[in-house]
N, C-alpha and C positions, 0 to 999 in steps of 0.2 A: 566374477568370481570365477572359472569354470575349473571339474572339474575333469583328474588328466581321465581320456578315456568321452566325455561327457560326447554327444555329438551336439552341436547346435538345435535348438530351437525350433529356432524362428532364421529362414534366412530370409521373407521377401512374401509379400500380400500386396494387392491388389484389388478393386474394385472397382468395375464400371458399372456405370447406368445410365442413360439415355437422361436428358439435362426435363426437357420437356411432355411430355400428356399432353392431351388433347381427350375431353371427353364430353358429350350435349346428358343429361342432366333427365336421371331413370334410366341407362346405360350401365353396362355393364368396364372394365375395367382388370387389365396386369397386367402391375410390374415387374418389374425381372432388373435380375441385378446377377452383372457377372464373375467370379471371384475368380483369383491366377492367381497360388499356394508354389510356396519353392517352401515351405518346412519338410523339416523332417524330426518332426516329435510324433507319438502314438494319441489317437482318443480321436477323438469326434470335434468337428467345433458348432455353436454354435451361427443361431441366421438369424438375429433381427430388426424390424422393418420397427421402424419411427416414422412418428405425423409433426411437422413443426407449423402452426397455421398461425402462431407468434409473436412475439416477441418473449425466446423464455417460456413458449407451452411446446417442448420435446416432448410425446407421445406415446408411450412402447400399443404399437398394432397388435405383434403376432411374434412366437420367437418360435424355432426349430433347435430344434437339438438330436442326432445322429448321424448316417451318414447318407445322404443324398443319390435315388439311382439317377443324379443329370449330370454326374459327375466323368468327368476321363482323366483318371488317372495317368495316360499316355502325354498329355497335356499338360495336371498339375488343375486344371479352368473343371467348377465347378458352380450352374444354371441354376442360381434363386429364384419365384417369382411368389409373389400377395398377389390375390384374385378380389379387388370389389365386386357385389352390384345394386342395380339400384340404388342410382348416385347421387347426392344432391349437392346443394351452394356451399355447406358444411363442411363437406369432408375435402376442396380443395384447401393449397395447400406442397408441405414436397417432403416428400417421402424419404426416409432416410433407409438402406439397406447398413446393417452392422454386423459384422464377422467377428466372434468373441474363437479365439484357438490359441494354447503353449499358450497362456496367459498376455493375452495381449486381444485388442478388442482396434478396429479395425473400421471409421465411419465410411460410407461414397460420396460423394458429393453431390447426392438429391437427385430428384424427379417430380417437379412440378408440375399437381394439376391444372391444368386450368379451364374452363367450360366454353368449349364454345364460338366463338363469337366477344371474347374479353383478351385483355391483353397482357404478356408473361410478361 
């Protein structure tokens, strides 16, 4: 039900993530997530990073609420990242960027971390 004069709260939201990222033992990685928005609601959005390391094993790794300095108002695009250091094989898996805004949450397709020499 829409109230007369009320603006739409969410027009569209898309999330882009690279499909995979090659890593080395004891190395570091920065995962990137580009969020394209078309919302008109007030307030900030929250970005979550989840890791899926197996069936039904989705775990929250990081969250951030508030304005991101890497947002471009002109294009309604925000750039988010999540960095990890001293990597080991226990950190492989698929990492998902998710954005909560205007009462909705949307997940990206995920970035799979693969140690160099392993198959994707």
